[in-house]
C-alpha positions as CSV (number, residue, x, y, z in Angstrom):
1,M,96.1,204.8,121.5
2,D,99.0,204.2,123.4
3,R,99.5,200.8,121.7
4,E,103.1,200.4,123.2
5,A,101.6,200.8,126.6
6,L,99.2,198.1,125.9
7,V,102.0,195.7,125.0
8,D,104.0,196.4,128.1
9,V,100.9,195.8,130.0
10,F,99.4,192.6,128.4
11,G,102.5,191.3,126.9
12,N,104.5,191.8,130.3
13,R,107.5,192.9,128.1
14,Q,109.7,194.5,130.6
15,K,109.5,191.4,132.7
16,V,110.3,189.1,129.8
17,Q,113.2,191.3,128.8
18,A,114.4,191.3,132.3
19,E,114.9,187.4,131.8
20,G,117.0,188.2,128.6
21,V,114.3,187.1,126.2
22,E,113.4,190.0,123.4
23,L,109.7,190.0,123.2
24,A,109.0,190.2,119.5
25,Y,105.5,191.5,118.6
26,R,103.3,192.6,115.6
27,M,100.6,195.3,115.6
28,H,97.2,194.5,114.2
29,S,95.8,196.6,111.5
30,I,92.2,195.6,110.4
31,V,94.1,192.5,109.1
32,G,95.3,190.4,111.9
33,A,99.0,190.0,112.4
34,G,99.0,186.2,112.2
35,W,98.1,186.5,108.2
36,E,101.5,186.1,106.7
37,G,101.6,187.7,103.2
38,Y,97.9,189.5,103.7
39,W,99.5,191.6,106.8
40,V,101.6,194.3,106.3
41,D,103.2,196.1,109.5
42,P,101.1,199.1,110.1
43,T,103.9,200.8,111.8
44,D,106.2,200.7,108.7
45,E,105.5,203.4,107.0
46,K,107.7,202.7,104.0
47,K,105.6,199.3,103.7
48,F,102.1,200.5,104.8
49,G,102.1,204.0,103.6
50,P,101.4,207.4,104.8
51,N,98.3,205.9,107.1
52,A,101.0,204.3,109.1
53,K,101.0,207.5,111.1
54,Y,97.4,206.4,112.7
55,F,99.4,203.6,114.5
56,T,101.7,206.2,116.5
57,L,101.0,207.9,119.6
58,N,100.5,211.6,118.8
59,V,98.3,213.1,121.6
60,P,98.7,217.0,120.3
61,E,97.7,215.7,117.0
62,A,94.6,214.0,118.2
63,K,93.8,217.1,120.4
64,K,94.1,218.9,117.1
65,L,91.7,216.6,115.1
66,M,89.2,216.9,118.2
67,S,89.2,220.5,118.2
68,A,88.8,220.4,114.3
69,A,85.6,218.3,114.8
70,G,84.0,220.6,117.0
71,F,85.1,219.2,120.5
72,P,88.3,221.7,121.7
73,N,87.5,220.7,125.4
74,G,86.8,217.0,124.7
75,V,83.5,215.3,124.5
76,D,81.7,213.3,127.0
77,A,80.8,209.7,125.5
78,T,80.3,206.2,127.2
79,F,82.8,203.3,126.4
80,S,80.4,200.2,126.3
81,Y,81.8,196.6,126.7
82,N,80.4,193.4,127.8
83,G,80.3,193.5,131.7
84,S,79.5,189.8,132.2
85,T,82.6,187.6,133.0
86,N,82.4,185.4,129.9
87,Y,85.0,187.3,128.0
88,G,87.6,186.8,130.6
89,A,89.3,189.2,133.0
90,A,91.7,190.3,130.3
91,Y,89.2,191.7,128.2
92,T,87.7,193.7,131.1
93,R,91.4,195.1,131.9
94,L,91.6,196.0,128.4
95,A,88.6,198.1,128.5
96,E,89.6,200.0,131.8
97,A,93.1,200.4,130.1
98,V,91.6,202.0,126.9
99,I,89.3,204.2,128.9
100,G,92.2,205.7,130.8
101,I,94.3,206.1,127.6
102,L,91.5,207.7,125.5
103,N,90.9,210.2,128.8
104,E,94.6,211.3,128.8
105,G,94.0,212.0,124.7
106,G,91.3,214.5,125.7
107,M,88.1,212.5,125.8
108,K,85.7,212.1,128.7
109,M,85.0,208.6,128.6
110,K,82.9,207.0,131.3
111,Q,82.4,203.2,131.8
112,G,79.5,201.5,130.2
113,P,79.5,197.8,131.4
114,A,76.5,196.0,129.8
115,E,75.0,192.4,130.8
116,Y,75.9,190.1,128.1
117,Q,72.7,188.3,126.9
118,N,69.9,190.9,127.0
119,D,71.9,194.1,126.6
120,W,75.3,193.7,125.1
121,L,74.6,191.3,122.3
122,P,71.6,193.1,120.8
123,N,72.3,196.7,121.9
124,Y,76.1,196.9,121.2
125,H,77.9,193.7,119.7
126,F,75.1,193.2,117.2
127,A,73.6,196.7,117.1
128,Y,74.3,197.2,113.4
129,T,74.0,193.6,112.2
130,N,71.2,193.3,109.8
131,S,70.8,189.8,109.8
132,Y,70.7,189.4,113.9
133,H,67.9,192.0,113.9
134,G,66.1,190.5,111.0
135,G,66.4,193.5,108.7
136,P,67.9,197.1,108.4
137,E,64.7,198.5,109.8
138,K,65.2,196.6,113.1
139,T,68.8,197.4,114.1
140,K,69.8,199.3,117.2
141,N,71.9,202.7,117.4
142,F,74.2,203.4,120.5
143,N,76.4,206.4,121.3
144,G,80.1,206.5,122.3
145,L,82.4,203.6,121.6
146,A,82.2,199.6,122.0
147,L,84.8,197.2,122.7
148,R,83.9,194.2,120.6
149,A,85.4,190.7,120.4
150,P,85.5,189.8,116.8
151,T,85.5,186.2,115.3
152,F,87.7,185.1,113.0
153,Y,87.3,182.6,110.0
154,A,89.5,180.4,107.7
155,T,90.5,183.3,105.3
156,V,91.1,186.9,105.4
157,A,88.2,187.7,103.0
158,Q,85.9,185.9,105.3
159,T,86.6,187.5,108.4
160,L,86.5,191.0,106.8
161,F,83.3,190.2,105.3
162,T,81.6,188.8,108.5
163,N,82.6,191.6,110.5
164,Q,83.1,194.6,108.4
165,H,80.6,194.2,105.5
166,K,77.2,195.3,105.7
167,D,75.8,191.9,105.0
168,G,78.3,190.1,107.3
169,S,76.7,187.7,110.1
170,R,78.6,189.9,112.7
171,F,78.9,193.4,110.9
172,E,80.1,195.9,113.4
173,G,78.7,199.1,111.4
174,C,80.3,201.9,110.3
175,T,79.3,205.1,108.0
176,P,80.9,207.6,105.9
177,N,78.3,210.2,106.4
178,G,77.0,209.6,110.1
179,L,73.6,208.1,108.7
180,A,72.9,204.4,108.9
181,P,75.7,202.7,110.1
182,N,74.0,199.2,109.3
183,N,74.6,199.9,105.7
184,G,78.3,200.3,106.2
185,D,80.7,202.3,103.7
186,P,79.6,201.5,100.2
187,E,83.3,201.6,99.3
188,L,84.5,199.4,101.8
189,N,81.9,196.8,101.3
190,S,82.9,196.8,97.4
191,K,86.6,196.6,98.4
192,I,85.6,193.4,100.5
193,E,83.3,191.9,97.9
194,K,86.3,192.3,95.2
195,L,88.7,190.5,97.8
196,K,86.3,187.6,98.2
197,A,85.9,187.1,94.4
198,E,90.1,187.0,93.9
199,F,91.7,184.0,93.5
200,D,95.3,185.4,92.4
201,L,97.3,185.0,95.8
202,N,99.6,188.1,94.8
203,K,96.6,190.4,93.8
204,A,94.3,189.3,97.0
205,H,97.8,190.4,99.3
206,A,97.6,194.1,97.6
207,M,93.8,194.6,98.2
208,A,94.1,193.2,101.8
209,L,96.7,195.9,102.2
210,D,94.4,198.4,100.3
211,I,91.7,197.6,102.7
212,A,93.9,198.1,105.9
213,Q,95.0,201.5,104.3
214,F,91.6,202.6,104.0
215,V,90.4,201.4,107.3
216,A,93.1,203.1,109.1
217,D,92.3,206.5,107.4
218,K,88.6,206.1,108.3
219,A,89.2,204.8,112.0
220,Y,85.9,202.8,111.7
221,F,87.3,200.1,113.5
222,V,90.2,200.8,115.8
223,Q,92.0,197.6,117.1
224,G,91.9,197.8,120.9
225,Y,94.1,194.6,121.6
226,P,96.8,196.2,119.6
227,F,99.3,193.3,118.9
228,S,100.3,189.6,118.5
229,S,103.2,188.4,120.5
230,L,105.4,186.1,118.8
231,G,106.1,183.0,121.0
232,F,109.1,181.3,121.4
233,G,110.3,177.6,122.5
234,V,113.4,175.2,123.0
235,Y,114.1,172.6,120.8
236,W,116.5,170.0,120.2
237,P,118.3,170.4,116.6
238,V,117.1,166.6,116.0
239,I,113.7,168.2,114.9
240,G,113.7,168.5,111.1
241,N,111.3,171.1,109.4
242,L,110.8,172.9,112.5
243,G,109.5,176.3,111.7
244,V,108.7,175.3,108.1
245,Y,105.1,175.7,108.6
246,R,104.4,178.3,111.1
247,T,100.9,179.2,111.0
248,W,97.3,177.4,110.4
249,T,94.0,178.5,109.6
250,T,92.1,176.5,112.2
251,A,92.3,175.2,115.6
252,R,94.1,171.8,114.2
253,T,97.6,172.8,115.1
254,V,99.1,169.3,115.4
255,P,97.9,168.0,111.7
256,E,98.8,171.4,109.9
257,T,102.2,171.9,111.5
258,V,103.5,169.4,113.7
259,L,102.8,166.5,111.2
260,H,105.4,167.9,108.9
261,W,108.3,167.2,111.5
262,W,110.7,164.6,111.1
263,I,113.6,162.9,113.1
264,D,117.0,164.0,111.6
265,T,119.2,161.4,113.1
266,S,122.3,163.2,112.2
267,K,121.6,166.1,115.0
268,A,121.7,166.3,118.6
269,P,120.9,164.6,121.0
270,I,120.9,161.5,119.1
271,A,123.9,162.4,117.1
272,K,126.9,162.3,119.7
273,T,129.2,164.7,117.5
């Protein structure tokens, strides 16, 4: 995956930098880049560990792995995605961009847009979600790859459980042996369950990193939209506590961040000196 190219295309990095502003960004692992403390930069080998190599573009090595897996000439596969318009134009552009990147890496992907309500949801988005289909015996199977739009929740543990645990209500499916992807990877299931039960913050941070390292190695879930752009703004110095509370866990931006601001009358533009 050429994540840097996706940053350029979807973050408009070159245009922003041409205006004299450095576009700061973070790469997502399976832990979203907005989770301060839980997230560790997956491109920093010193902090993330040796599995950071999986976040660096290396086409020759990728082709070696394809050959070792028995596909020296690439593999024909379908890249499925929501073909309706309710995910927005950026989602469709991302699907097309990722297909191009994968093809450059030696795969032979073809587009697989699927109608949202009757095809995409039951056959791809929720294909391996036991609770959606009413039991493991009713889950679906599909070949190739699918570009899902995951749902995020108030905690890292709940987000991981919902999307990456076999009992999650939006489980994406994974398998360590090629069988029964609706059952997930027992080791990953166990790691997520332990994280949910951990109340020590430092231990929870370490466990989240362990999960991110594990998933990076297995490549069950590859983050398609690969980065979180760090926004910027211009404020008068008069606003006290600006930036002290940088993140929030819900959509309530104002009460969780702006509520802590105050007016420092010793600063500009109120103070004239």
